[in-house]
C-alpha positions in Angstrom: 0.0 0.0 0.0 1.3 3.5 -0.9 1.7 5.7 2.1 1.5 8.9 0.0 -1.8 10.5 -0.8 -2.6 10.3 -4.5 -5.5 11.4 -6.7 -5.7 8.7 -9.4 -9.0 9.6 -11.1 -8.4 13.4 -11.8 -6.8 15.0 -14.8 -3.3 16.4 -14.4 -4.6 20.0 -14.5 -7.2 19.3 -11.8 -4.6 17.5 -9.7 -2.3 20.5 -9.9 -5.1 23.0 -9.0 -6.3 20.8 -6.1 -2.7 20.4 -4.8 -2.2 24.2 -5.0 -5.4 24.8 -3.0 -4.4 22.3 -0.3 -0.9 23.7 -0.1 -2.3 27.3 0.3 -4.7 26.2 3.1 -2.0 24.3 4.9 0.5 27.2 4.7 -2.0 29.9 5.7 -3.9 28.0 8.4 -1.7 29.1 11.3 -2.1 32.8 10.2 -5.9 32.4 9.8 -6.6 30.7 13.0 -4.0 32.1 15.4 -4.5 35.1 17.5 -1.9 37.9 17.3 -0.7 37.5 21.0 -0.4 41.3 21.4 -2.1 43.6 23.8 -3.0 43.8 27.5 -5.5 40.9 27.2 -2.5 38.5 26.6 -0.4 39.7 29.5 -0.3 37.4 32.5 -2.4 38.7 35.4 0.6 39.5 37.6 2.2 41.7 34.9 1.0 45.2 34.3 1.0 46.9 30.9 4.0 49.1 30.4 3.5 52.9 30.7 3.9 54.8 27.4 6.8 57.2 27.1 5.5 58.5 23.9 4.9 62.2 23.9 1.6 63.7 22.8 1.2 65.8 19.7 0.9 68.9 21.8 4.2 68.1 23.7 6.0 67.5 20.3 4.8 70.9 19.0 6.1 72.6 22.2 9.4 70.8 22.0 9.9 71.8 18.3 8.9 75.4 19.1 11.4 75.6 21.9 14.2 74.2 19.7 13.5 76.6 16.9 13.5 79.7 19.1 17.3 79.7 19.5 17.9 79.7 15.7 15.9 82.7 14.5 17.8 84.6 11.9 20.6 82.0 11.7 22.0 81.1 8.3 23.8 78.1 7.1 27.1 78.5 5.3 28.0 76.4 2.3 31.7 76.9 3.0 33.9 75.4 5.7 35.5 77.8 8.1 39.0 78.9 7.2 41.9 77.2 8.9 43.3 79.5 11.6 47.1 79.5 11.9 48.2 78.2 15.3 49.8 80.5 17.9 53.6 81.1 17.9 53.9 79.1 21.2 52.7 76.0 19.4 55.2 76.5 16.6 58.0 76.6 19.2 57.1 73.1 20.5 56.1 71.4 17.3 57.8 69.8 14.3 57.2 71.9 11.2 57.0 70.3 7.8 57.4 72.7 4.9 56.8 72.0 1.2 56.6 74.9 -1.2 54.3 77.6 0.1 52.5 75.3 2.6 53.4 74.0 6.0 51.9 71.9 8.8 52.6 71.1 12.4 53.3 67.7 14.0 53.7 66.8 17.7 57.3 66.3 18.9 58.6 62.8 18.5 56.0 61.9 15.9 58.5 61.3 13.1 59.6 57.6 13.1 61.9 57.7 10.1 63.5 60.6 8.3 65.4 59.8 5.0 68.5 62.0 4.5 67.1 63.5 1.3 63.9 64.6 3.1 65.6 66.3 6.1 65.2 69.7 4.3 61.4 69.4 4.7 61.7 69.9 8.4 62.2 73.5 9.4 62.2 75.8 12.4 60.9 78.9 10.6 57.8 78.2 8.5 56.8 80.3 5.5 53.7 80.4 3.5 50.2 79.2 4.4 49.4 76.8 7.3 47.6 73.6 6.2 45.9 71.3 8.6 47.5 67.8 8.8 44.8 65.9 6.8 45.0 68.3 3.8 48.8 68.5 4.0 49.1 64.7 4.0 46.6 64.3 1.1 48.6 66.8 -0.9 52.0 65.2 -0.2 51.5 61.4 -0.1 54.3 61.0 -2.5 56.9 61.7 0.2 54.9 61.2 3.4 53.9 57.8 5.0 51.8 57.2 8.1 52.3 54.3 10.5 49.4 53.5 12.8 50.6 52.8 16.3 49.0 51.7 19.6 48.7 53.7 22.7 51.3 51.4 24.4 53.7 52.2 21.6 53.1 55.9 21.9 53.7 55.7 25.7 57.0 53.8 25.1 55.7 50.7 26.8 55.8 48.6 23.6 58.3 48.9 20.8 57.7 49.2 17.1 58.7 45.8 15.7 62.2 45.8 14.2 61.0 44.2 11.0 58.5 47.1 10.6 61.1 49.7 11.4 63.4 48.0 8.8 60.6 48.4 6.1 60.6 52.2 6.7 64.2 52.4 5.3 63.0 50.7 2.2 60.1 52.9 1.3 62.2 56.0 1.3 59.5 58.3 2.7 59.2 60.4 5.8 57.2 58.2 8.3 54.8 59.9 10.7 53.3 57.9 13.6 49.5 58.3 13.8 46.7 57.1 16.1 43.2 57.2 14.7 44.6 59.0 11.6 46.0 61.9 13.7 49.8 62.4 14.3 50.9 61.4 17.8 54.2 61.5 19.7 56.0 58.2 20.0 58.3 57.9 23.0 61.2 55.5 22.7 60.9 52.1 24.4 61.5 52.5 28.1 
């Protein structure tokens, strides 16, 4: 005896239609006969319905009005603010990289490797326009290289691996230590 249900006396088209109807009923039955299970009537008796933290429409209007009061007459600018040159005190304690008419500042001890032919890029008296580090780095990637370090390496608690330091001599670029893409001082291993 065949354990599968068959419809031997129907035409193939009628069998297909009947099978499709049976399949649709079987698949949708849980959705048709089940309750949603949502709402206070489905909570156990010992649990209370959660209080709503949702603000009313009136509260939202008051909040928006209060926020907009501080911005009356304000305008938005399509241009980023101009970079302000740092004070002279910062220049005295920083490393100054100069290229053409632009210069930038780096924290002391942030240069990991300085090739001999790039020593002239480091100066004590800057000239030209100050450029923030991200712009300066993007403009001079041909001779600058960044090496991401950890906080432990910056504090001198962990060394830069010798094989990594050896690679710096091979790339023939000025290497700047960075943490989260910003220059950082790197103290020697203590």
